[in-house]
C-alpha positions as CSV (number, residue, x, y, z in Angstrom):
1,M,-48.7,12.8,3.7
2,I,-50.9,12.6,0.6
3,I,-51.4,9.0,-0.7
4,G,-52.6,8.4,-4.2
5,V,-54.9,5.4,-4.9
6,L,-57.3,4.4,-7.7
7,G,-60.6,6.0,-7.2
8,P,-63.3,6.7,-6.5
9,K,-63.9,5.6,-2.9
10,G,-64.2,1.9,-2.3
11,S,-61.5,0.6,-4.7
12,Y,-59.2,-2.3,-3.8
13,T,-56.3,0.1,-4.0
14,E,-57.8,2.1,-1.2
15,K,-58.0,-1.1,0.8
16,A,-54.4,-1.8,0.0
17,A,-53.4,1.6,1.2
18,Q,-55.3,1.1,4.5
19,Q,-53.7,-2.3,4.9
20,W,-50.2,-1.0,4.1
21,L,-50.6,1.9,6.6
22,A,-51.8,-0.6,9.3
23,E,-48.7,-2.6,8.7
24,K,-46.4,0.4,8.5
25,R,-47.7,2.7,11.2
26,S,-49.3,2.5,14.6
27,N,-53.1,2.3,15.1
28,E,-53.0,5.9,16.4
29,C,-52.6,7.1,12.8
30,R,-55.8,8.7,11.5
31,I,-56.6,9.0,7.8
32,K,-58.5,11.8,6.1
33,C,-60.4,10.5,3.1
34,N,-61.6,13.5,1.1
35,D,-64.1,15.3,3.4
36,A,-63.7,12.9,6.3
37,Q,-62.3,13.8,9.6
38,E,-59.0,15.6,9.8
39,G,-55.8,13.6,10.4
40,D,-52.1,13.6,9.4
41,L,-52.8,11.5,6.2
42,A,-54.9,12.1,3.2
43,L,-56.1,9.8,0.4
44,E,-56.2,11.3,-3.1
45,Y,-58.3,9.3,-5.5
46,C,-56.8,9.0,-9.0
47,E,-58.6,8.0,-12.2
48,D,-56.1,5.4,-13.3
49,I,-52.7,3.9,-12.6
50,Q,-50.9,6.3,-15.0
51,D,-52.3,9.2,-13.0
52,V,-50.8,7.9,-9.8
53,F,-47.4,8.0,-11.4
54,S,-47.9,11.4,-13.1
55,F,-49.2,13.1,-9.9
56,L,-46.3,11.6,-7.9
57,R,-43.9,13.0,-10.4
58,A,-45.6,16.4,-10.3
59,G,-45.3,16.5,-6.5
60,S,-49.0,16.5,-5.7
61,L,-48.7,13.1,-4.1
62,D,-46.1,11.9,-1.5
63,V,-46.9,8.2,-1.9
64,G,-48.7,6.1,-4.4
65,L,-50.3,2.6,-4.3
66,V,-50.5,0.6,-7.5
67,P,-51.4,-3.0,-8.3
68,V,-48.6,-5.0,-9.9
69,E,-49.7,-8.6,-10.1
70,N,-52.7,-10.9,-9.5
71,S,-52.7,-14.5,-8.6
72,I,-55.2,-15.3,-11.5
73,E,-54.3,-12.9,-14.3
74,G,-50.7,-12.3,-13.6
75,S,-48.9,-8.9,-14.0
76,V,-50.5,-5.5,-14.5
77,G,-48.7,-4.4,-17.7
78,I,-49.3,-0.6,-17.3
79,T,-47.7,-0.7,-13.8
80,L,-44.6,-2.5,-15.1
81,D,-44.3,0.1,-18.0
82,M,-44.7,3.0,-15.6
83,L,-42.0,1.6,-13.2
84,L,-39.6,1.7,-16.1
85,E,-40.6,5.1,-17.5
86,H,-40.8,7.1,-14.2
87,D,-38.2,8.0,-11.6
88,V,-39.8,6.2,-8.7
89,A,-38.7,3.9,-5.9
90,I,-40.6,1.0,-4.3
91,V,-40.7,1.4,-0.5
92,G,-43.3,-1.2,0.4
93,E,-45.8,-3.9,-0.8
94,T,-49.0,-5.4,0.5
95,V,-51.1,-8.4,-0.7
96,V,-54.9,-7.9,-0.6
97,A,-57.4,-10.8,-0.8
98,I,-59.8,-10.0,-3.6
99,E,-63.5,-11.0,-3.4
100,H,-65.4,-9.9,-6.5
101,C,-69.1,-9.4,-6.2
102,L,-71.8,-8.6,-8.8
103,L,-73.4,-5.4,-7.8
104,S,-76.5,-3.7,-9.2
105,K,-79.6,-1.6,-8.3
106,G,-81.7,-4.1,-10.3
107,R,-82.2,-7.8,-10.6
108,K,-79.9,-10.4,-12.1
109,E,-82.3,-11.2,-14.9
110,D,-82.5,-7.5,-15.9
111,I,-78.7,-7.0,-16.4
112,R,-77.7,-5.9,-19.9
113,I,-74.3,-4.3,-19.2
114,I,-71.6,-5.3,-16.8
115,L,-68.8,-2.8,-16.0
116,S,-65.4,-3.2,-14.2
117,H,-61.7,-2.8,-14.5
118,P,-60.1,-5.0,-17.2
119,Q,-58.3,-7.1,-14.6
120,A,-61.5,-7.7,-12.7
121,L,-63.3,-8.7,-15.9
122,A,-60.5,-11.1,-16.8
123,Q,-60.5,-12.6,-13.3
124,C,-64.2,-13.5,-13.8
125,R,-64.0,-14.5,-17.4
126,H,-65.4,-18.0,-17.0
127,F,-68.2,-16.9,-14.7
128,L,-69.3,-14.2,-17.2
129,K,-69.2,-16.6,-20.1
130,E,-71.3,-19.2,-18.2
131,N,-73.8,-16.8,-16.6
132,F,-74.0,-13.7,-18.8
133,K,-73.3,-14.8,-22.3
134,G,-74.3,-12.0,-24.7
135,V,-74.2,-9.3,-22.0
136,E,-72.2,-6.2,-23.0
137,L,-68.9,-5.9,-21.0
138,R,-67.5,-2.4,-20.5
139,T,-64.1,-1.5,-18.9
140,T,-63.6,1.3,-16.4
141,G,-60.6,2.8,-14.6
142,S,-61.3,0.9,-11.4
143,T,-63.8,-1.5,-9.8
144,S,-65.2,1.3,-7.6
145,H,-65.7,3.5,-10.7
146,A,-67.7,0.7,-12.2
147,A,-69.8,0.5,-9.0
148,R,-70.5,4.3,-9.1
149,L,-71.6,4.1,-12.7
150,A,-73.9,1.1,-12.0
151,T,-76.0,3.3,-9.8
152,E,-77.3,5.1,-12.9
153,F,-79.5,2.3,-14.4
154,E,-81.0,-0.9,-13.1
155,E,-79.9,-2.9,-16.2
156,M,-76.2,-2.1,-15.3
157,A,-74.1,-4.1,-13.0
158,A,-70.6,-3.8,-11.7
159,I,-67.9,-6.3,-10.6
160,A,-66.5,-4.7,-7.5
161,S,-65.9,-5.2,-3.8
162,R,-68.6,-5.7,-1.1
163,E,-67.4,-2.4,0.4
164,S,-68.3,-0.7,-2.9
165,A,-71.9,-2.0,-2.6
166,Q,-72.1,-0.3,0.8
167,T,-70.5,2.9,-0.4
168,Y,-72.8,3.3,-3.5
169,G,-76.0,1.7,-2.2
170,L,-76.0,-1.3,-4.5
171,N,-77.3,-4.8,-4.0
172,V,-74.9,-7.7,-3.8
173,L,-76.5,-10.1,-6.4
174,L,-73.7,-12.7,-6.3
175,S,-70.5,-12.9,-4.3
176,N,-67.1,-14.6,-4.8
177,I,-67.6,-14.7,-8.6
178,Q,-63.9,-14.8,-9.5
179,D,-62.8,-17.9,-11.4
180,R,-60.5,-19.2,-8.7
181,E,-61.3,-19.4,-5.0
182,H,-58.0,-17.9,-3.9
183,N,-57.6,-14.5,-5.5
184,H,-55.0,-12.1,-4.3
185,T,-53.4,-8.9,-5.7
186,R,-50.0,-7.6,-4.8
187,F,-49.8,-3.8,-4.5
188,L,-46.6,-1.7,-4.5
189,T,-46.1,1.5,-2.5
190,I,-44.1,3.9,-4.6
191,V,-42.5,7.3,-3.9
192,R,-40.3,9.7,-5.9
193,S,-36.7,8.3,-6.0
194,E,-35.3,11.3,-4.1
195,S,-37.7,10.6,-1.2
196,S,-37.0,6.9,-0.8
197,S,-34.5,7.3,2.0
198,I,-37.3,8.7,4.3
199,Y,-39.0,5.2,4.2
200,S,-35.9,3.0,4.4
201,N,-34.3,1.5,7.5
202,H,-33.3,-2.0,6.3
203,I,-33.2,-3.2,9.9
204,G,-35.1,-6.1,11.5
205,N,-37.3,-6.9,8.5
206,V,-37.4,-9.5,5.8
207,Y,-36.6,-7.5,2.7
208,K,-37.2,-7.8,-1.0
209,T,-35.4,-6.0,-3.8
210,S,-36.8,-5.2,-7.3
211,I,-34.7,-4.5,-10.4
212,I,-35.2,-4.1,-14.2
213,L,-32.6,-5.5,-16.6
214,Y,-32.1,-4.9,-20.3
215,L,-29.6,-7.1,-22.1
216,D,-29.1,-4.7,-25.0
217,R,-27.9,-7.5,-27.3
218,D,-29.1,-11.0,-27.5
219,R,-26.4,-13.7,-27.2
220,P,-26.4,-17.4,-26.2
221,G,-26.4,-17.8,-22.4
222,A,-26.8,-14.1,-21.7
223,L,-29.7,-14.5,-19.2
224,Y,-28.2,-17.7,-17.8
225,E,-25.0,-15.8,-17.0
226,I,-26.8,-13.0,-15.2
227,L,-29.0,-15.4,-13.2
228,G,-25.8,-17.3,-12.3
229,E,-24.6,-14.3,-10.3
230,F,-27.6,-14.7,-8.0
231,S,-27.4,-18.5,-7.8
232,L,-23.7,-18.4,-7.0
233,R,-24.5,-16.3,-3.9
234,K,-27.6,-18.3,-3.0
235,I,-29.9,-15.3,-3.6
236,N,-33.5,-16.5,-4.0
237,L,-35.4,-14.9,-6.9
238,T,-39.1,-14.7,-6.0
239,R,-40.1,-13.4,-9.5
240,I,-38.7,-13.0,-12.9
241,E,-40.7,-11.8,-15.9
242,S,-40.0,-10.6,-19.4
243,R,-41.7,-7.6,-20.8
244,P,-41.5,-6.2,-24.4
245,S,-39.0,-3.3,-24.7
246,K,-41.3,-1.8,-27.3
247,K,-38.2,-1.3,-29.5
248,K,-38.7,-4.3,-31.8
249,L,-40.4,-7.7,-31.9
250,G,-38.6,-10.2,-29.7
251,D,-36.7,-7.6,-27.7
252,Y,-37.4,-7.8,-23.9
253,L,-36.8,-6.3,-20.5
254,F,-36.6,-8.5,-17.4
255,Y,-38.3,-7.6,-14.2
256,I,-36.7,-9.4,-11.2
257,D,-37.7,-9.6,-7.5
258,L,-35.2,-11.1,-5.1
259,E,-35.0,-11.8,-1.4
260,G,-32.8,-9.5,0.6
261,S,-31.7,-5.8,0.6
262,T,-29.2,-3.8,-1.2
263,S,-27.5,-3.3,2.1
264,D,-26.6,-7.0,2.1
265,D,-23.0,-7.7,0.9
266,N,-24.0,-10.6,-1.3
267,I,-26.6,-8.6,-3.2
268,K,-24.2,-5.7,-3.6
269,E,-21.7,-8.0,-5.2
270,A,-24.3,-9.6,-7.5
271,I,-25.5,-6.2,-8.7
272,Y,-22.0,-5.0,-9.2
273,N,-21.1,-8.0,-11.4
274,I,-24.3,-7.8,-13.4
275,E,-24.0,-4.1,-14.3
276,S,-21.1,-4.8,-16.7
277,K,-23.1,-7.5,-18.4
278,V,-26.3,-5.7,-19.3
279,G,-27.2,-2.7,-21.4
280,M,-29.4,-1.2,-18.6
281,L,-30.0,-1.9,-14.9
282,K,-32.6,0.0,-13.0
283,M,-32.8,-0.3,-9.3
284,L,-36.5,0.0,-8.2
285,G,-35.7,-0.3,-4.5
286,S,-35.4,-2.5,-1.4
287,Y,-38.5,-2.7,0.9
288,P,-40.1,-4.9,3.6
289,A,-41.6,-8.0,2.1
290,S,-45.3,-8.5,2.7
291,N,-46.4,-11.4,4.9
292,P,-47.3,-14.4,2.7
293,V,-51.1,-15.0,2.3
């Protein structure tokens, strides 16, 4: 099994993959990370989220891990767009505690450039404004990519994990620099749609189901009517979010997560009734819900 994560080594997505595997499989499973010891699993490091989806579609990956939402900054837009555009299924999720650190070869007072993934920079916005006003901020494909780049010059620093500091030989100048004490990111495990049955059992677990809706035409009470199908059957919606359809201003898709599996009769009925009321309904999958953090 080849699992795609954001690279290079030391990213939070790699941590999410390890965590998901620990939850999914026994401790006897061994992982091969690039040139590490041989095992029945391999991690493939991708440059960005879009590559994870593209490589999955091309068949060079069996599984992909991608971030979908953060407790401080909300949803990861590119992941939501890719879920719509690609023929993938969600087969799992895991929630990772995020501890951002400021890493550098040099000293705090020497820093002129700070690099990180856009989400990480946004999660540390107030910290950066208060402590590094005027310092140039540069975006990278991942936090671990920022850490690797920060090894080049002492006036560069990266916002990344403590593990990245160890991986790339950087000093942890400051820890826990995110703007909120509790910072968590939810990651999705995705596969090609035709492979989803390999990972599904729908037995003995608390399940979650994800769908995308497009109303096609706006009319009074349209969304209320759809949500009523879930309310009538006492189906709890854990998340509902609008996302621009990119067709015209004010035109939206709706991403919905709900408790339960498509093998449940009440969810089957709700989905059946909703299909005739929307222009498009995409089933993203039913999967074991991650334990709350």
